[in-house]
C-alpha positions in Angstrom: -0.5 4.9 10.7 2.3 2.6 9.7 5.9 3.9 10.1 7.7 4.0 6.8 10.9 5.5 8.3 13.8 4.8 5.9 11.7 2.6 3.5 12.3 3.0 -0.2 9.1 3.1 -2.3 8.8 3.1 -6.0 5.3 4.6 -6.7 3.3 4.7 -10.0 0.0 6.4 -10.4 -1.7 8.4 -13.1 -1.7 12.1 -12.6 -5.1 12.7 -11.1 -6.2 15.9 -9.4 -2.8 16.0 -7.7 -3.6 13.0 -5.6 -0.3 11.5 -6.7 1.5 14.5 -5.2 -0.5 14.2 -2.0 0.3 10.5 -1.7 4.0 11.1 -2.2 4.0 13.9 0.4 2.1 11.7 2.9 4.5 8.8 2.5 7.4 11.1 2.9 5.9 12.6 6.0 5.7 9.0 7.3 9.5 8.7 6.7 9.6 7.0 3.3 11.9 7.8 0.4 9.6 7.9 -2.6 10.5 7.7 -6.3 7.4 8.6 -8.3 6.6 8.0 -11.9 3.5 8.7 -13.8 2.1 5.4 -15.0 1.5 6.9 -18.4 4.3 7.9 -20.8 2.3 11.0 -21.6 -0.8 12.7 -20.2 -1.8 14.3 -23.5 -5.4 13.7 -24.7 -4.1 11.9 -27.7 -2.0 9.5 -25.6 -4.8 8.8 -23.1 -7.2 8.1 -26.0 -4.7 5.7 -27.7 -4.1 3.9 -24.5 -7.8 3.3 -24.0 -9.0 2.8 -27.6 -6.1 1.1 -29.4 -3.2 0.4 -26.9 -1.3 -1.6 -29.5 -0.6 1.6 -31.5 1.1 3.0 -28.4 2.8 -0.2 -27.3 6.4 0.8 -28.4 6.2 4.1 -26.5 4.9 2.3 -23.3 7.7 -0.3 -23.6 10.4 2.3 -24.1 9.1 4.3 -21.2 9.0 1.4 -18.8 12.4 0.1 -20.0 13.9 3.5 -19.2 12.4 3.3 -15.7 13.9 -0.2 -15.2 17.3 1.2 -16.2 16.9 4.2 -13.8 15.9 2.1 -10.8 18.1 -0.9 -11.3 20.7 0.0 -8.7 18.4 1.2 -6.0 16.9 -1.2 -3.5 13.2 -0.8 -2.9 11.1 -2.1 0.0 7.8 -1.5 -1.8 6.5 -1.0 -5.3 3.1 0.7 -5.1 0.9 0.9 -8.2 -2.4 2.8 -8.1 -4.6 2.0 -11.1 -1.9 0.5 -13.4 -3.7 1.0 -16.6 -0.5 1.2 -18.7 1.9 -0.9 -16.6 3.2 -3.7 -18.9 3.7 -7.2 -17.6 7.3 -7.3 -18.9 8.1 -4.4 -16.5 6.8 -6.3 -13.5 8.5 -9.5 -14.5 11.8 -7.8 -14.9 11.4 -5.7 -11.8 10.8 -8.8 -9.7 14.0 -10.4 -11.1 16.0 -7.3 -10.3 14.4 -6.6 -7.0 13.3 -10.0 -5.6 12.8 -8.8 -2.0 10.5 -5.9 -2.9 6.9 -6.2 -1.9 4.6 -5.3 -4.8 1.3 -3.7 -3.9 -1.6 -2.8 -6.2 -4.6 -0.6 -5.5 -7.5 -0.1 -7.9 -9.9 2.8 -7.7 -11.8 1.9 -10.8 -13.8 -1.3 -11.5 -11.6 -3.8 -13.3 -14.4 -4.4 -15.9 -13.5 -0.9 -17.2 -9.7 -1.8 -17.5 -9.4 -5.5 -18.4 -5.7 -5.1 -19.3 -5.0 -4.8 -15.5 -6.1 -8.4 -15.0 -2.9 -9.5 -16.9 -0.7 -7.8 -14.3 -2.5 -8.7 -11.0 -0.7 -12.1 -10.6 2.6 -10.2 -10.1 1.5 -8.5 -6.9 2.0 -9.7 -3.4 -0.9 -7.5 -2.1 -3.9 -6.5 -4.1 -6.5 -4.0 -3.0 -9.6 -2.6 -4.6 -12.2 0.1 -3.7 -14.8 -2.2 -5.4 -16.3 -4.9 -3.1 -17.3 -7.0 -6.1 -13.8 -6.9 -7.6 -12.4 -7.6 -4.2 -14.4 -10.8 -3.9 -14.2 -11.9 -7.6 -10.4 -11.4 -7.9 -9.4 -12.3 -4.3 -8.3 -8.8 -3.4 -8.6 -6.9 -0.1 -11.4 -4.3 0.0 -10.2 -0.8 0.8 -12.6 2.2 0.3 -11.5 5.1 -1.7 -8.8 7.4 -0.1 -9.0 11.1 0.4 -6.5 13.8 1.2 -6.2 15.4 4.5 -7.6 18.8 3.3 -11.0 17.1 3.1 -11.1 16.1 6.7 -13.8 18.1 8.6 -11.8 19.2 11.5 -14.8 20.6 13.3 -16.7 17.3 13.8 
């Protein structure tokens, strides 16, 4: 397992069965300093529906949310920006982040087929490293294939 001792990571992920908390904890156990933000401005059912059905109605809220994150993270130096899924991450955020943090390595991981979330295709060019759980997406969009992750509590310690 890679040593992240002293590395600063800005991490975005949707809240999903507490996987985001487990990922933060694992990165911290490997020595990283992690700043986590939910990729969605809100996890309400209404917000999730608006993001998926008519994102333009929620655009101002998304822009304000990500501008606030840019403002909060402007002075900190990051080694990595890790985004898992990225359904709501706007391209203006990534463009500005790269200007403010030119040495940061941007990493994307998708655990859903990109055909279900075509908005993500707009942000893929910003990433230095792109990974997908989906073999077809990996080939089609020139990404590295990485199977789905799981948390340690699912490891069968007897076998």
